[in-house]
N, C-alpha and C positions, 0 to 999 in steps of 0.2 A: 504494500500500500504506500503510495507516495506521501511525502510530507504535506503536500497541498491538500490531499484528501482528508488526512487527519485534522489539519488545521481548519478546513472548511466544515468538517463534521462538528468539531467543538464550537466553531463560530455559529453554526446553525442552531445548535441547542441554546447557546447563551443569548444570541440575538432574538430568537423566538421567545425565550423566557422573558427577556427585557421588554419586548413588544407587548406581550399579553399581560404581564404582571405590573409593569411600571408605566410604560409610555401610553398604554390604553387610557390612563387617567390623566395624562399630562397634556394640557392644552395651553398654548402661549397666547395670551391676550384674546381668548375666546375664538380665535380663528386659526392659529398655527398648530397643527397636529404633527406628531413625529412618527415617522414610519421607519424606525431604525432597522427593521428586518430587511429592508431593501439593500442594505450594505452587503448582506450575504449574496443576494442575486446579482448585484452590480460587480462584485469582486470575483465571481467564479472565473476560472482560467479563460483567457481570450480565445483559445482554440477549442473550447468545449463545444460539443455538438449542438446543433439547433434543437433537436428533440430533447436532449439532456437539459438544456436551459429552460425550455418550456415546461418540462415535467417538474423541475425544481421550483419554478415559479408557481405552478399549479399547487403542488404539495404544500409549500410554505404559506401561500395565501389562503388555502382552504383552512389551515390551522388558525390563521388570523380571523377568517370569517366565522369560524366556530366560536371563538371567544368574543368577537364583536357582535355576533348575531346579525350578520349582514348578508346572508344568503347568496354568496358568490360574487359580491361586488369587488372585493379585493382580489379574488381569484381571476376575474376577467381582466382587471387592470394589470395584474402581475404577468399573466400570460401574454397580454398585449406588449408590455415593455420587453419581455423576453423574446417575443417574435420580432420586434423592431431592433433589438440590441445588435445582432450581427450586421445588419444593414448600416446602422448608425456607426458602429465601430469601423467600418470601411471608410466612412466619411471623415472621421476624426482620428486618423492614424497619427501617432506621435512621430516626430522627426526621425527617430532611430528605428521606427517600425515596431512591430510586436514581437516579443520573444515567445517561443513555443512553450506552452504549458505554464506561463506566468499568470499570476493573479492580476486582475485589472484594478490596481490600487494606486494611491498617491505615492507610496514608497517606490513603486516600480516605474511609474511614468510621469510623475510630477503633478503638482497641484493644478496648473493651468490646463493640462490635458484632462485631468480627472474632472474638473468642473465643467469643461466643455462636453465631456462624455456623460456625466451623471445628471447635470441639471435638467437637460431636456427630457431625459427618461423619467426622472422623478416628477417633473412638472406634468408630463403626460399621464403618469400614474395618478397623481392627485386630481387632475381634471376628470379622468374617468370615474374615480371613486366619488368625487363630490357632485358631479353632474348627474350620475346615475342615482345617487342618494337623494338629490333634490327632486328628481323626477320631472322637471320641466325647466324652461329657461326663464321662468318668472323672476327668479332671484339671481339672474346672470352675474351682476357685478359682485354681489356677496359671495357667490360661488367662486368666481375668479379670484377674489381677494383671499378666500380660504385656500385655494390651490397655490397661489403665489406665496402666501405666508407659510403654508405647510412645506412647500418646496425649500424655502430658505431655512426654516427650522430643521428640517430633515437633513439638508446638506451640511449645516453646521455640526449637527451631531454625528453624521457619517464621517466627515473629515476629521473631527476631533477624535472619534473612536479609532480611526486608522492611525493617527499620530501616536495614540497611546498604546495600542495593542497589536497592530499589524506589522509584521517584520518587513524591513526594507531589504530586498534581495537583489537589486541591480547594482 
């Protein structure tokens, strides 16, 4: 078993636990929600298969849906970002290119690359979750505000967590 598989397995358990036990009740200024478990999905190796990514997105988000009682909203958003992830990664290739079997993290590719990679995916995730939850476009601006605030809050926690716990391997 590779060192990345063990690290990702432990990350999965810890991040999912944090998401459902701590961040489920953490809301910044009544609009900024934190989806720390997205760190697991965003950091899987860059050359992991398309199907693997979508399955990991589905499994992790179904767990979140069970605890949030949201009936597949998070699952649909996570599967979407994992569907788009390989396409997006081809558009935001770092200067040095991708290393085979490397985690897609700040430590491996730098903060500017990671923000350009993660921010649109997290924003897409938040838009799907909040617009489906709203059920209509009646509260469009409020929903966009929630999506933007949640993207910023999630990005801050994701980057901070990477600096604290994720190894720099390049």
